[in-house]
N, C-alpha and C positions, 0 to 999 in steps of 0.2 A: 765678559760675554758667555751668556749660555749656549748651554750645548743644543745641539740637533734633538729632538726625540727619536724615539726606538722607530717610529714611521716614518719620516723625515728622512732618518740615516736607509730603511730599508727602500725608501722609495729611489734613493742616490744609488744604493747600490744596486737594486734591479736595473735602474738607467743602466749602468757600468757594465752589463753583460749582453751579450749575443745572442741572438734566439736564428733558428732555421724553421722555415716554413710559414706561410701565412698563421696567424692568428696565434703562433704560440706565445707572443708577447703578453697580448690580452689575456690569453687564458692564464699565464704566470701571475698577473697585474689581480685577476679574480681569486687565485687560490692562493697564492702566497701572502697577499696583502689584505684581502677580502673585500676591495674596492671596485667599485666600476672603472672601467679604462676612462672614462669622461672625469671623475672624481682624481681619477690618479695623474693625469695632465693637468689640471686644475693647480693641484698641490706642486708637481713638477716646476709648471710655469712661475708659482710664488717662489719656490727655492731657488730659481735663477737668481733670483735679486735679491737672496740673501747673505751677508757677507760668512754666515756661520756654515752655510752650502759650501762655499769658496772655501771657506778655512778647511772644512772635511773632507771636501771630494774635488781639488783644483780640475782636475784634468776633464771628470765628468763635466762640472759647472762649467768651463772656459770653453769646452767643445761644444755644448748643448745652446751657451750663447751666440756661439757662431753662428750656428745653424738657423737660430732665432732669426739673428739679425738678417743673416744674406733673405732668407724668407720674407722678412719685412721691406727688405730694400728689393725685392721682386715685385712687391702690390705696388 
């Protein structure tokens, strides 16, 4: 199985952090990854279904999958 590329690893690492205050996460996305927040969330959502991401960061991916699944169930 192929390894995640550096950008994918950085997305997962950023998602594993906690942020204080409104806008702090979006600012970090722009400054650290050079991505628009919309693109970041597109990449993140695709990573949640990628077995390589699960192998790389199982705690983060499983937590985000639970959040995504609960939001889908609310609709």
